[in-house]
N, C-alpha and C positions, 0 to 999 in steps of 0.2 A: 744506621739504616735498618736496625731491628725494629720490631713492632714496639709501640710505646706501652708502658704500664698504664692501664686504664683505671681511673678512679671510679668508684660506684656512682651511679646517677639514676634517678627515677625515669622509667619509661613515660613517654607523653600520654596524658589522659585525653579522652575524646574531645573535651572542650579546649584543648591546647593545639589541635591540629590545624594546619593551614586550610584555607578555603580552596576547594578544587575548582578548576575551570570547566571541567566536563562532568557529566553525571552518569558515566558508564556504571553498569552493575555486572557482577560476575554471573555467567551462565555456565553451570557445570558441564553442559554439552559442548561448550566452546573453549573451556579453560584447561590449562595445565597448572600444576603447582611446582614451583622451583624452590628447592631447599639449597640455598646458595652458600657454599664454602664453609659448612659447619663442621670443620675439622678441629681436632684438639689443638693443633698448632696455632690456629687463629684464636680459639677460645681461651687459651692459656693466658692471654694478655688481660683477661677480665678477672676481677676478684671472685673467687669461688664462693658460691652460696649467696651471692648478693645480686641486686639489680645493677645493670639491666640484664645480666646473663640469665638469671633464673626465670624472669618473666618472658624473655625472648624465647628460650628453649621450651618453656611450658606452653606458650601460645602456638609455637610452631608445631608442637606435638598434638595440640588440640585440632589444628587445621589438618594435619596429616590423618588423624583418625577419621574425621568427618569426610574429607575428600576421598580417602581410600574407600570408605563405605559407599560413597556416591559413584565410584568408578572414574573419578577424575584422574588422569594420568599424573603420576608423581615423578619428577626428575630431580636429580641431585647433581650439583657441580662440586668438583674436588680437584685440587692441584696435585700434580704428580710429585712424589718425593725425589730428591737427588737430581734435580734438573741440571743439565749441562749449561754453560754460559750461553751457547747458541740457542738452546730451547728457552732459556730465561729471557733473552733479549733485553730490552730496555728496562724491564722490571729489575734486572740485576743492579742497574745504576741507582734506582730509587729505593729498593727494598732488600738488596743483598741476595744471597743464594736461595732464599725461600725455604720451603718445607724440607727437612731432612728425610732421608729414606729410612723412616722409622715407623713401623706399623702402628704404634700407639699414638704418635703425633699425627699420622695421616687419618686415623679413624674418626668417625663421628660418634657423639654420645649415643648410647643405646636408644634413648627416647626419640631421637630424630634420625636414626640410621636408616639406610636403604633396606627395604624388604626385597625378598626374592622376586625377580622379574622387573624391578624398577631400574630405569636407566640412570647410570652414573656417567656424567660428561666430564672428560678430562679438561680442566680449565687452564687456559694459557695466558689470557689477558684479562683486563678488568671486566669487559663485557663477556657474559656467558655465551654470546652468539659467535664469538670469534674462534674459528678453527675447531668448532665442536659439533657441527651438524644440527644444532638446536633448531634453527629455522626450518631445515628440511623435516625434522621430526614433527614440528607443529603443522607444517603444510600437509605432510602425508597423512597426519591424523585428523585433518579438517579442523584444526584448532587455531583460533586467532586471539586468544587472551592468555596472559601469563600472570600468575599471582606470585609475588616475590617475598620470600622470607630469608633471614640469615644475616651474614656480615660481609663487609662493613657497609653501612648504609650510604656513606658519602663517596664510596669508591665503587666497588663492584656492583652493588645493588643499583645505585644511581645510573651507572654507565649501562647496565643491562636494560633498565627501564628506558633510557634514552635510545638505545639501539633498537629496542622493540618498536618504539614510536616510528623510527625511520623505516621500519619494515611493515608499517600499518598493522601492528599487533598491539592490542590494548593491554597496557600494563597496570597492575595494581600493587602498590607498595603497602605492606601491612605494618603500620607504624609501631605496633607493640610486639611484632614478631621479627623485627630487625634490631640490630645494635651497632654501636659505633665507638670511635675513640673517645668521644665526649658527648654530653648532651647538646653542646653547641653544634658539633658536626652532625649529630643526628637530626636536629631541628633544621639545619641548613639543607640537608638532603631531602627532607620532607617538603620544605618550601619550594625547592627547585623543581622537584618532580611534579608536585601538585600544580605548579604554574606553567609547566612546559611540556610534560610528556606522559603523565600517568594520573591515576586516581590514588590518593592516599586514604587509607581506610584502617579499620581495626579488626582484630580477630572476632570480637563479639558481633560486629556489623556483618562480617562475612558469614558467620554461622547463622545469623538471623535471616540473611538473604536466601540461604539454601533451605 
Protein backbone atom coordinates (compact mmCIF):
# COMPACT_ATOMS: atom_id res chain seq x y z
CA UNK A 1 0.00 0.00 0.00
CA UNK A 2 3.05 2.30 0.04
CA UNK A 3 3.72 4.74 -2.74
CA UNK A 4 5.47 3.16 -5.74
CA UNK A 5 9.05 3.89 -6.70
CA UNK A 6 8.63 6.12 -9.74
CA UNK A 7 10.96 5.72 -12.72
CA UNK A 8 12.10 8.88 -14.53
CA UNK A 9 10.03 9.94 -17.52
CA UNK A 10 9.88 13.06 -19.71
CA UNK A 11 7.12 15.57 -19.22
CA UNK A 12 4.78 15.85 -22.21
CA UNK A 13 5.67 18.38 -24.87
CA UNK A 14 3.04 20.80 -26.23
CA UNK A 15 2.60 18.75 -29.41
CA UNK A 16 1.85 15.65 -27.32
CA UNK A 17 -1.11 17.09 -25.44
CA UNK A 18 -4.66 15.88 -26.01
CA UNK A 19 -7.15 18.06 -27.84
CA UNK A 20 -9.30 20.13 -25.52
CA UNK A 21 -13.08 20.06 -25.97
CA UNK A 22 -13.43 23.64 -24.74
CA UNK A 23 -11.47 26.84 -25.36
CA UNK A 24 -11.46 28.47 -21.93
CA UNK A 25 -8.61 30.85 -21.11
CA UNK A 26 -7.37 31.88 -17.69
CA UNK A 27 -8.41 35.32 -16.49
CA UNK A 28 -6.28 36.48 -13.53
CA UNK A 29 -9.32 38.35 -12.18
CA UNK A 30 -11.30 35.10 -12.03
CA UNK A 31 -8.65 32.48 -11.19
CA UNK A 32 -6.88 30.93 -8.25
CA UNK A 33 -3.73 28.80 -8.42
CA UNK A 34 -3.79 25.55 -6.42
CA UNK A 35 -0.46 23.93 -5.58
CA UNK A 36 -1.66 20.40 -4.96
CA UNK A 37 0.01 18.15 -2.36
CA UNK A 38 3.63 19.13 -3.01
CA UNK A 39 4.91 17.62 0.22
CA UNK A 40 8.20 15.79 0.53
CA UNK A 41 6.36 12.60 1.49
CA UNK A 42 4.82 12.41 -1.98
CA UNK A 43 7.80 13.81 -3.85
CA UNK A 44 10.19 11.29 -2.29
CA UNK A 45 8.78 8.63 -4.64
CA UNK A 46 10.39 10.42 -7.60
CA UNK A 47 14.09 10.13 -8.48
CA UNK A 48 15.80 13.26 -7.22
CA UNK A 49 17.25 15.62 -9.80
CA UNK A 50 15.46 14.02 -12.75
CA UNK A 51 12.30 14.48 -14.77
CA UNK A 52 9.43 14.69 -14.18
CA UNK A 53 10.20 16.05 -10.71
CA UNK A 54 12.59 18.80 -11.76
CA UNK A 55 10.40 20.11 -14.55
CA UNK A 56 7.21 19.93 -12.53
CA UNK A 57 8.72 21.86 -9.61
CA UNK A 58 10.41 24.38 -11.89
CA UNK A 59 7.25 25.11 -13.84
CA UNK A 60 5.15 25.36 -10.70
CA UNK A 61 7.65 27.86 -9.32
CA UNK A 62 7.41 29.91 -12.53
CA UNK A 63 3.63 30.05 -12.28
CA UNK A 64 3.80 30.96 -8.61
CA UNK A 65 6.11 33.88 -9.30
CA UNK A 66 3.95 35.33 -12.06
CA UNK A 67 0.57 34.72 -10.45
CA UNK A 68 1.75 36.21 -7.17
CA UNK A 69 2.92 39.28 -9.10
CA UNK A 70 -0.50 39.56 -10.72
CA UNK A 71 -2.34 39.20 -7.43
CA UNK A 72 -3.90 35.83 -8.28
CA UNK A 73 -4.77 34.06 -5.00
CA UNK A 74 -2.45 31.12 -4.34
CA UNK A 75 -3.74 28.15 -2.37
CA UNK A 76 -1.90 25.03 -1.25
CA UNK A 77 -3.27 21.62 -0.29
CA UNK A 78 -1.43 19.42 2.18
CA UNK A 79 -2.26 16.27 4.06
CA UNK A 80 -2.00 16.23 7.83
CA UNK A 81 0.61 13.97 9.37
CA UNK A 82 -0.20 11.13 11.73
CA UNK A 83 -3.87 10.77 10.81
CA UNK A 84 -6.00 8.45 12.88
CA UNK A 85 -7.73 5.55 11.12
CA UNK A 86 -11.02 7.43 11.41
CA UNK A 87 -9.55 10.56 9.83
CA UNK A 88 -7.90 8.46 7.14
CA UNK A 89 -11.12 6.67 6.19
CA UNK A 90 -11.02 4.53 3.06
CA UNK A 91 -7.64 5.96 2.10
CA UNK A 92 -6.26 3.67 4.79
CA UNK A 93 -7.43 0.64 2.81
CA UNK A 94 -5.89 1.84 -0.43
CA UNK A 95 -2.73 3.69 0.69
CA UNK A 96 -2.01 2.78 4.28
CA UNK A 97 -1.52 5.24 7.15
CA UNK A 98 -0.36 8.14 4.98
CA UNK A 99 2.06 10.91 5.85
CA UNK A 100 3.90 10.47 9.15
CA UNK A 101 3.86 13.25 11.71
CA UNK A 102 7.31 14.42 10.61
CA UNK A 103 7.90 18.10 9.76
CA UNK A 104 10.43 17.25 7.04
CA UNK A 105 8.07 14.84 5.30
CA UNK A 106 5.15 17.25 5.61
CA UNK A 107 7.03 20.25 4.23
CA UNK A 108 7.04 21.49 0.64
CA UNK A 109 10.25 22.25 -1.25
CA UNK A 110 11.31 25.86 -0.72
CA UNK A 111 10.72 26.86 -4.36
CA UNK A 112 7.01 25.96 -4.15
CA UNK A 113 6.33 26.45 -0.45
CA UNK A 114 3.53 28.66 0.85
CA UNK A 115 4.34 32.30 1.48
CA UNK A 116 2.98 34.36 4.34
CA UNK A 117 -0.73 35.00 3.95
CA UNK A 118 -1.38 32.15 1.52
CA UNK A 119 -4.06 29.63 2.44
CA UNK A 120 -3.05 26.03 3.15
CA UNK A 121 -5.98 23.62 2.93
CA UNK A 122 -5.87 20.47 5.00
CA UNK A 123 -6.43 17.70 2.46
CA UNK A 124 -8.58 14.71 3.42
CA UNK A 125 -9.65 13.03 0.19
CA UNK A 126 -8.58 12.86 -3.45
CA UNK A 127 -10.46 16.03 -4.35
CA UNK A 128 -9.18 19.23 -2.78
CA UNK A 129 -12.80 20.39 -2.49
CA UNK A 130 -13.84 17.73 0.04
CA UNK A 131 -14.02 18.99 3.65
CA UNK A 132 -11.64 21.89 2.95
CA UNK A 133 -13.80 24.96 2.35
CA UNK A 134 -12.17 25.45 -1.06
CA UNK A 135 -15.47 26.04 -2.82
CA UNK A 136 -16.45 28.66 -0.23
CA UNK A 137 -13.11 30.44 -0.65
CA UNK A 138 -13.61 30.69 -4.41
CA UNK A 139 -17.20 31.86 -4.10
CA UNK A 140 -16.41 34.46 -1.44
CA UNK A 141 -13.51 35.74 -3.53
CA UNK A 142 -15.61 35.97 -6.69
CA UNK A 143 -13.44 33.36 -8.41
CA UNK A 144 -14.69 30.68 -10.80
CA UNK A 145 -11.46 29.32 -12.30
CA UNK A 146 -8.81 27.05 -10.76
CA UNK A 147 -5.34 26.36 -12.17
CA UNK A 148 -3.98 23.00 -10.99
CA UNK A 149 -0.35 22.03 -10.44
CA UNK A 150 1.20 19.26 -8.33
CA UNK A 151 0.82 15.53 -7.72
CA UNK A 152 -0.48 13.05 -8.56
CA UNK A 153 -2.05 13.82 -11.92
CA UNK A 154 -4.29 10.75 -12.22
CA UNK A 155 -5.48 10.85 -8.61
CA UNK A 156 -5.91 14.11 -6.73
CA UNK A 157 -5.38 16.48 -9.64
CA UNK A 158 -7.87 14.64 -11.84
CA UNK A 159 -10.44 14.33 -9.08
CA UNK A 160 -10.12 17.99 -8.12
CA UNK A 161 -10.62 19.01 -11.77
CA UNK A 162 -13.69 16.79 -12.04
CA UNK A 163 -15.08 18.16 -8.77
CA UNK A 164 -14.53 21.72 -10.02
CA UNK A 165 -16.56 20.93 -13.15
CA UNK A 166 -19.43 19.65 -11.05
CA UNK A 167 -19.44 23.00 -9.23
CA UNK A 168 -19.32 25.06 -12.48
CA UNK A 169 -15.73 26.11 -11.79
CA UNK A 170 -13.45 26.10 -14.83
CA UNK A 171 -10.36 23.96 -14.22
CA UNK A 172 -7.02 24.17 -15.98
CA UNK A 173 -4.57 21.26 -15.64
CA UNK A 174 -0.99 22.37 -16.34
CA UNK A 175 0.48 19.39 -18.18
CA UNK A 176 4.12 20.19 -17.42
CA UNK A 177 3.49 21.36 -13.85
CA UNK A 178 1.93 18.07 -12.69
CA UNK A 179 3.59 14.69 -12.26
CA UNK A 180 2.47 11.11 -11.77
CA UNK A 181 3.39 7.48 -11.10
CA UNK A 182 4.32 6.99 -14.77
CA UNK A 183 4.09 8.69 -18.14
CA UNK A 184 1.15 6.39 -18.96
CA UNK A 185 -0.75 7.56 -15.87
CA UNK A 186 0.19 11.17 -16.61
CA UNK A 187 -1.09 10.93 -20.19
CA UNK A 188 -4.28 9.20 -19.09
CA UNK A 189 -5.04 12.01 -16.65
CA UNK A 190 -4.52 14.62 -19.34
CA UNK A 191 -6.71 12.78 -21.85
CA UNK A 192 -9.51 12.27 -19.35
CA UNK A 193 -9.59 15.83 -18.06
CA UNK A 194 -9.26 17.42 -21.52
CA UNK A 195 -12.18 15.34 -22.76
CA UNK A 196 -14.49 15.67 -19.78
CA UNK A 197 -13.94 18.51 -17.36
CA UNK A 198 -10.97 20.83 -17.90
CA UNK A 199 -8.55 22.56 -20.22
CA UNK A 200 -5.12 20.95 -20.46
CA UNK A 201 -2.45 23.55 -21.01
CA UNK A 202 1.25 24.28 -20.40
CA UNK A 203 3.21 26.68 -18.25
CA UNK A 204 4.45 28.64 -21.26
CA UNK A 205 0.92 28.95 -22.65
CA UNK A 206 -0.40 30.31 -19.37
CA UNK A 207 2.44 32.80 -19.00
CA UNK A 208 1.81 33.97 -22.55
CA UNK A 209 -1.91 34.46 -21.86
CA UNK A 210 -1.24 36.83 -18.96
